[in-house]
C-alpha positions in Angstrom: 83.8 86.5 103.2 86.0 85.1 106.0 87.9 83.0 103.5 88.4 86.0 101.2 89.8 88.0 104.1 92.2 85.2 105.1 93.4 84.9 101.5 94.2 88.6 101.2 95.1 89.2 104.9 93.5 92.6 104.6 90.4 94.0 106.2 88.5 96.9 104.8 87.8 99.7 107.3 84.1 99.7 106.2 83.9 96.1 107.1 85.3 96.7 110.5 82.7 99.4 111.1 80.0 96.9 110.5 81.4 94.3 112.9 80.6 94.0 116.6 83.3 93.9 119.2 83.0 90.1 119.6 83.2 89.6 115.8 86.2 91.8 115.6 88.0 89.8 118.2 87.1 86.5 116.4 88.4 88.0 113.1 91.7 89.1 114.6 92.2 85.6 116.1 91.6 83.9 112.8 94.0 86.3 111.0 96.7 85.5 113.6 96.1 81.8 113.3 96.4 82.1 109.5 99.7 84.0 109.9 101.1 81.4 112.2 100.0 78.6 109.8 101.7 80.3 106.8 104.8 80.9 108.8 105.1 77.3 109.8 104.5 76.1 106.3 107.2 78.5 105.0 109.7 77.3 107.6 108.9 73.6 106.9 109.3 74.2 103.2 112.6 76.0 103.4 114.1 73.9 106.2 116.2 71.8 104.0 117.1 74.2 101.2 118.6 77.0 103.2 120.3 79.8 101.3 124.1 79.2 101.6 126.3 82.0 102.7 128.6 83.6 100.3 132.3 82.7 100.8 134.4 85.5 102.3 136.9 87.1 99.9 140.6 87.0 100.8 142.5 90.0 101.9 139.6 91.4 104.0 140.1 92.6 107.5 138.3 90.5 110.1 138.1 90.0 113.8 139.0 86.6 115.3 138.2 85.7 118.9 140.8 84.1 121.2 140.1 80.4 121.5 140.6 78.5 124.8 141.7 74.9 125.5 138.2 73.6 125.0 138.0 75.1 121.5 135.5 77.7 122.4 135.8 81.5 122.7 138.1 82.5 125.6 136.0 84.4 128.2 137.2 86.1 131.3 134.6 86.6 134.0 135.7 89.2 136.4 135.6 88.1 140.0 135.8 84.3 139.5 139.7 84.1 139.7 141.2 84.0 143.2 143.5 87.0 142.4 140.6 89.1 141.1 139.5 92.0 143.2 135.9 92.6 144.1 133.9 95.5 142.8 134.0 97.2 146.2 137.8 97.0 146.3 138.2 98.3 142.7 135.9 101.2 143.5 137.8 102.0 146.7 141.2 102.0 144.8 139.8 104.2 142.2 138.5 106.7 144.8 141.9 106.7 146.5 143.7 107.5 143.2 141.3 110.3 142.5 141.7 111.7 146.0 145.5 111.6 145.7 145.5 113.4 142.4 143.2 116.1 143.7 145.4 116.6 146.8 148.5 116.9 144.6 146.8 119.5 142.5 145.6 121.5 145.4 149.0 121.5 147.1 150.8 122.4 143.9 148.4 125.4 143.4 148.9 126.4 147.0 152.8 126.2 146.7 152.7 128.2 143.5 150.6 131.0 145.1 152.9 131.1 148.2 156.1 131.3 146.1 154.6 133.9 143.9 153.6 136.0 146.8 157.1 135.8 148.4 158.8 136.6 145.1 156.6 139.6 144.5 157.3 140.9 148.0 161.1 140.4 147.6 161.0 142.2 144.2 159.1 145.1 145.7 161.6 145.4 148.5 164.6 145.4 146.1 162.9 147.9 143.9 162.2 150.1 146.9 165.9 149.9 148.0 167.1 150.7 144.5 164.7 153.6 144.2 165.8 155.0 147.6 169.5 154.6 146.6 169.1 156.5 143.3 167.0 159.2 144.9 169.8 159.8 147.4 172.4 160.0 144.6 170.2 162.4 142.7 169.8 164.6 145.7 173.6 164.5 146.2 174.3 165.6 142.7 171.8 168.4 142.9 173.4 169.6 146.1 176.8 169.6 144.4 175.5 171.6 141.5 173.9 174.1 143.9 177.2 174.7 145.8 179.3 174.9 142.7 177.7 178.0 141.3 181.0 179.5 140.3 181.6 176.7 137.7 181.2 177.8 134.2 178.3 176.9 131.9 180.3 174.0 130.4 180.8 172.3 133.7 177.1 172.8 134.4 176.2 171.0 131.2 178.6 168.1 132.0 177.0 167.7 135.3 173.5 167.6 133.8 174.7 164.9 131.3 176.1 162.8 134.1 172.8 163.1 136.0 170.9 161.9 132.9 173.2 158.9 132.6 172.7 158.0 136.2 168.8 158.1 135.7 169.1 155.9 132.6 171.2 153.4 134.4 168.6 153.4 137.2 165.8 152.6 134.8 167.8 149.8 133.1 168.5 148.2 136.5 164.8 148.3 137.4 163.8 146.7 134.1 166.4 144.0 134.5 165.2 143.3 138.0 161.6 143.0 136.8 162.5 140.6 133.9 164.6 138.5 136.3 161.7 138.2 138.8 159.3 137.2 136.1 161.7 134.4 134.8 162.1 133.2 138.4 158.4 133.0 138.9 157.9 131.0 135.6 160.6 128.5 136.7 159.0 128.1 140.1 155.5 127.4 138.6 156.7 124.5 136.5 157.3 122.2 139.4 157.2 122.9 143.2 159.4 119.9 143.8 162.4 121.7 142.2 162.3 124.7 144.5 165.2 123.4 146.7 167.5 123.0 143.7 166.9 126.4 142.2 169.3 129.3 143.1 167.5 132.4 144.4 170.1 134.7 146.1 167.5 137.4 146.4 165.0 135.3 148.3 165.8 134.6 152.0 162.9 132.3 153.0 163.0 128.8 151.4 159.8 126.9 150.5 158.6 124.1 152.8 160.5 120.9 152.8 159.5 117.8 150.9 158.6 116.0 154.0 156.0 118.6 154.8 154.7 118.5 151.3 154.2 114.7 151.5 152.6 115.0 154.9 150.2 117.7 153.7 149.4 115.7 150.5 148.6 112.5 152.5 146.5 114.5 154.9 144.5 116.2 152.1 144.1 112.9 150.2 142.7 111.2 153.3 140.2 114.0 153.7 139.1 113.8 150.1 138.8 110.0 150.3 136.6 110.3 153.4 134.4 112.8 151.7 134.0 110.5 148.6 133.2 107.5 150.8 130.6 109.4 152.7 129.0 110.5 149.4 129.1 107.0 148.2 127.4 105.6 151.3 124.7 108.3 151.0 124.1 107.3 147.3 124.0 103.6 148.2 121.3 104.3 150.8 119.3 106.4 148.4 119.6 103.6 145.8 118.5 101.0 148.3 115.5 103.0 149.2 114.6 103.5 145.5 115.0 99.7 144.9 112.7 98.9 147.8 110.1 101.3 146.6 110.3 99.9 143.1 110.2 96.3 144.4 107.1 97.1 146.5 105.4 98.8 143.6 106.3 95.9 141.3 105.0 93.3 143.7 101.7 95.2 144.1 101.3 95.5 140.3 102.2 91.8 139.9 99.5 90.8 142.4 96.9 93.0 140.6 98.0 91.5 137.3 97.7 87.9 138.6 94.3 88.6 140.1 93.1 90.1 136.8 94.6 87.2 134.9 92.7 84.7 137.1 89.5 86.7 136.6 90.0 86.6 132.9 90.7 82.9 132.9 87.6 82.3 135.0 85.5 84.4 132.6 86.9 82.6 129.6 86.2 79.2 131.3 82.6 80.1 132.0 82.2 81.5 128.5 83.5 78.3 127.0 81.1 76.2 129.1 78.2 78.4 128.1 79.2 78.3 124.5 79.5 74.5 124.5 76.1 74.3 126.1 74.6 76.7 123.6 76.1 74.7 120.7 74.7 71.4 122.2 71.3 73.0 122.7 71.4 74.4 119.1 72.3 71.0 117.7 69.5 69.3 119.6 67.0 71.9 118.4 68.1 71.6 114.8 68.0 67.8 114.9 64.5 67.9 116.5 63.2 70.3 113.8 64.7 68.2 111.0 63.2 65.0 112.4 59.6 66.4 112.6 59.6 68.4 109.4 58.1 67.3 106.1 54.7 66.0 107.4 56.3 63.2 109.4 58.3 61.8 106.6 61.9 61.1 107.2 63.5 63.4 104.7 67.3 63.3 104.6 69.1 66.7 104.3 70.7 67.3 100.9 74.3 66.2 100.6 76.6 69.1 101.0 78.9 69.9 98.0 82.3 68.4 98.0 85.2 70.3 99.4 86.9 70.7 96.0 83.7 71.9 94.4 83.1 74.3 97.3 86.6 75.7 97.1 86.2 76.2 93.3 82.9 78.0 93.7 84.2 80.2 96.5 87.3 81.0 94.4 85.2 82.0 91.4 82.9 84.2 93.6 86.0 85.9 95.0 87.4 86.5 91.6 84.2 87.9 90.2 83.4 90.3 93.0 85.7 93.0 94.5 86.3 93.0 98.3 83.6 95.5 98.8 80.8 97.0 96.7 82.0 100.0 94.7 78.6 101.7 94.8 74.9 101.2 95.6 74.1 99.9 92.1 76.5 97.0 92.6 74.6 96.0 95.8 71.3 96.1 93.8 72.9 93.8 91.1 74.3 91.5 93.8 70.8 91.2 95.4 69.4 89.9 92.1 71.5 86.8 92.8 70.2 86.6 96.3 66.6 87.2 95.5 65.9 83.6 94.1 67.0 82.3 97.5 64.0 83.9 99.1 65.9 86.5 101.0 63.7 89.0 102.9 60.5 87.0 102.1 58.1 85.6 104.7 57.5 81.9 103.6 54.1 81.9 105.3 52.7 84.9 103.4 55.0 85.2 100.4 55.4 88.9 101.1 58.3 90.9 102.3 59.2 90.1 105.9 58.6 92.8 108.5 62.2 92.9 109.6 63.7 93.2 106.1 65.1 96.6 105.0 67.0 97.8 102.0 70.4 99.5 101.7 70.4 101.8 104.7 73.4 103.0 106.7 74.4 102.2 110.3 73.1 105.6 111.6 69.8 105.3 109.9 69.3 101.8 111.3 70.0 103.2 114.8 67.4 105.9 114.2 64.9 103.2 113.5 65.7 101.5 116.8 66.2 104.6 118.9 62.8 104.6 120.7 62.2 100.9 120.5 62.1 98.4 123.3 64.8 95.9 124.3 65.1 93.1 121.8 63.9 95.1 118.8 65.8 94.3 115.6 65.9 94.8 111.8 67.9 93.2 109.0 69.4 95.5 106.4 71.5 95.1 103.2 74.9 96.6 103.7 76.4 99.1 101.2 79.9 98.5 102.5 80.1 94.7 102.4 78.6 91.8 100.4 76.1 90.7 103.0 73.5 91.7 105.6 73.6 93.2 109.0 71.3 92.6 111.9 70.9 95.7 114.0 69.8 95.0 117.5 68.5 97.3 120.3 70.4 96.5 123.5 70.0 98.1 126.9 72.6 100.8 126.6 73.2 101.0 122.8 72.6 99.4 119.4 74.5 96.4 118.4 75.3 95.3 114.8 76.0 91.7 113.8 77.4 91.0 110.3 75.8 88.0 108.5 78.2 86.1 106.2 76.8 84.7 103.0 78.2 81.7 101.2 77.2 78.8 99.0 76.6 76.7 102.2 74.1 79.2 103.7 74.0 82.1 106.1 75.8 82.4 109.4 77.2 85.1 111.7 80.7 86.2 111.0 83.2 84.1 112.9 84.1 80.5 113.6 81.9 77.6 115.0 78.7 79.3 114.0 75.5 77.5 113.0 75.0 77.6 109.3 71.4 78.2 108.1 69.9 77.5 104.7 68.2 80.9 104.5 68.2 84.3 106.1 64.7 83.6 107.5 65.9 80.5 109.2 68.7 82.4 110.9 66.3 85.0 112.2 63.8 82.5 113.5 66.5 80.4 115.2 67.8 83.4 117.2 64.3 84.3 118.4 64.8 81.5 121.0 68.6 81.2 121.0 70.9 84.1 121.9 73.3 85.5 119.3 76.1 85.6 121.8 76.5 83.8 125.1 77.8 86.8 127.0 75.2 89.3 125.7 72.2 87.0 125.5 70.7 88.9 122.5 67.2 87.4 121.5 65.4 88.7 118.5 62.0 89.6 119.9 60.3 92.5 118.1 60.9 93.2 114.4 61.0 96.8 113.3 59.2 97.5 110.0 59.0 100.3 107.5 58.2 103.9 108.4 58.6 105.3 104.9 56.5 105.3 101.8 57.8 103.8 99.5 59.7 101.4 101.7 63.5 101.6 101.7 63.9 98.2 99.9 62.0 99.3 96.8 65.3 99.9 95.0 66.2 96.2 95.5 62.9 95.0 94.2 62.6 97.5 91.3 64.3 95.3 88.7 61.9 92.5 89.4 58.9 94.8 89.1 60.3 96.2 85.8 60.7 92.7 84.4 57.2 91.7 85.4 55.8 94.8 83.8 57.7 94.2 80.6 56.2 90.7 80.3 
């Protein structure tokens, strides 16, 4: 099964559900090792015959880097040349330029407002004078008309016409003065520096001199520069505090990570030592059992099949069977191939072993072990994968260990596992040897059937039917 997974590089979700945490970790490690091996083989194979690049077509736009005397790309590293300015100097110059621009803008706005205010005041004064002058003229004409009552009607009409012309001339002069004031204000707003060259006969007060403007501009730019530098110092202090806090937090996390890494290394070292000891102990036990089996005769174990034959048989098995059983009937048919191996049979009595169960799900197996003592177990045929699962009652929960079946024998899913000739040998071996070094799971109390008929009757029904037919 492991070889089949490594060939397809896919794991069925149902298979993952049947694996324990340790078996999942082993499976992922093996998949990663296979990926690395395939990648190295691919790189080694394609190392010499690289795909050549297509030649560039002429007439296309491209970018060429400037080449230095050494034939490499020309690179300018800021700060290395003796005439280069430091970052602090460049930032200070930039702040000074910004402060000068802001000061010029503020002074220009202030001058524009002041000139506009003076121009408006002057226009208001001129209009008031014109208004008073024309009012006096109107009053004069009205008095003249009042005293000249003896003039005939024609003279009276002429006087009225003259008065109307005077009023029209007054309105025209007022409009011209208003337009002229607006034009003067527009010219002044274009540039405050040209105020001295402009002719304003109606304005008596001149704007401030250029020396005063330059002085005010320098003073304001210095104030803005000082404000910027203060803000920069505050930001640098805040950044330094944040950096210190981040550095302290990072060092604390680094210490915790190093401590955790050392603990993991120590646990891994202990686990390797325990695992090697368990393998050594298992090998000694197997050798001792093999030496004293067969009524004292020195029977040699059968020669294992050749690697080529084994690969062919495994490949044929993979081609015949899908990755997982499609239904329960497929498991029953597959068990017909397993039955001649004596799976689920007690060799001492020839009957079904107490711990053997049929095709039951994970939840049903946990219900069997719910009220059982520590070390209780059962072996069930899985409906999700081609194989068996040992369900074990631990202290806090139930554990499930997948048993991989192959032509060589039976073993737990993973690497460096002891291969047993039969499923019964695997169960008997782990009655005295733990399944995992860390968990220390020993198979102590088998859990039998609680139903009638037993849950494995579907697996044995074809055999019973054949016997009845004979």
